[in-house]
C-alpha positions in Angstrom: 82.6 33.3 58.0 83.6 32.1 54.6 87.3 32.1 56.1 86.0 29.9 59.2 84.3 27.4 56.8 87.6 27.3 54.6 89.7 26.4 57.7 87.1 23.9 58.6 87.1 22.4 55.4 91.3 22.2 55.4 91.3 20.8 58.8 88.8 17.9 57.8 91.0 17.3 54.5 94.0 17.2 56.5 92.4 14.7 59.0 91.1 12.6 56.1 94.4 12.4 54.2 96.3 11.5 57.5 93.7 8.7 58.1 94.2 7.3 54.7 98.0 7.3 54.9 97.9 5.4 58.3 95.6 3.0 57.1 97.5 2.2 54.0 101.1 1.9 56.0 103.9 1.3 53.3 101.7 1.3 50.4 100.8 4.7 50.7 98.4 6.9 48.4 98.8 8.3 45.1 98.2 12.0 43.9 95.2 11.1 42.2 93.6 9.3 45.4 94.5 12.4 47.6 93.1 14.4 44.7 89.7 12.9 45.4 89.8 14.1 49.0 90.7 17.7 48.2 92.2 19.2 45.3 94.8 21.2 47.3 96.0 18.0 49.0 99.7 19.3 48.4 98.9 22.0 50.8 97.4 19.6 53.4 100.7 17.7 53.0 102.8 20.7 53.5 100.7 21.3 56.7 101.0 17.7 58.0 104.9 18.0 57.5 105.1 21.1 59.2 103.2 19.5 62.2 106.0 17.0 62.4 104.7 14.1 60.1 107.4 12.6 58.0 105.9 12.0 54.7 108.0 10.5 51.8 107.0 11.5 48.2 107.7 8.5 45.7 107.8 9.2 41.9 106.3 6.3 40.2 106.0 7.9 36.7 106.1 11.3 35.2 102.4 12.2 36.6 101.9 9.5 39.5 103.6 10.1 42.9 103.0 8.2 45.9 103.1 9.7 49.4 103.9 7.4 52.5 103.5 8.3 56.0 107.2 7.5 57.4 106.7 8.7 60.8 104.7 10.7 63.4 105.4 13.7 65.3 107.8 13.4 68.3 108.2 16.0 71.0 107.4 19.7 70.5 107.0 20.7 66.8 107.1 24.2 65.5 103.5 25.8 64.6 102.7 26.6 61.2 103.1 30.2 60.5 99.6 32.2 60.1 99.0 33.2 56.6 99.4 36.8 57.9 103.0 36.3 58.1 102.9 35.6 54.3 100.7 38.5 53.4 102.7 41.2 54.8 105.4 41.2 52.6 109.3 40.6 53.0 109.9 44.0 55.0 107.4 43.0 57.8 108.7 42.0 61.2 108.5 38.4 62.2 106.0 37.0 64.5 106.9 36.3 67.9 105.6 32.8 67.9 107.1 31.6 64.5 110.3 29.6 65.1 113.4 31.3 63.6 113.9 28.8 61.0 110.4 29.5 59.5 111.0 33.6 59.7 114.7 34.1 58.7 116.1 33.4 55.4 118.5 30.4 55.3 119.6 27.8 53.1 117.3 26.1 50.7 115.5 23.3 52.1 116.4 19.6 51.4 114.2 18.3 48.6 112.1 15.2 49.5 113.7 12.1 48.5 112.2 10.7 45.2 112.6 7.0 44.4 111.8 5.6 41.1 109.8 2.3 41.2 
């Protein structure tokens, strides 16, 4: 039951973050604003990116980052891998519903663009 509550809480936080980013447009939202929605806002941003949302990270100073929604999903997007994939260890067989780029090692992902204000 605790796992179900945790998933529901994450879904609610993800929706609230997405709503805020949509409302703000090009102004975006800072990490301190997103932290008010949920302490693990970084995980929610990661989930949204893996659902196909294009979210840019803009560095304002050493401790302040601004997140801006740059685009919404188009077409079919890969599903986010279940937590079971990460818990089984490196020798585990990849799940059949996880796209190859998520289950096989490959080149390091490109870093998000950072812009100095």
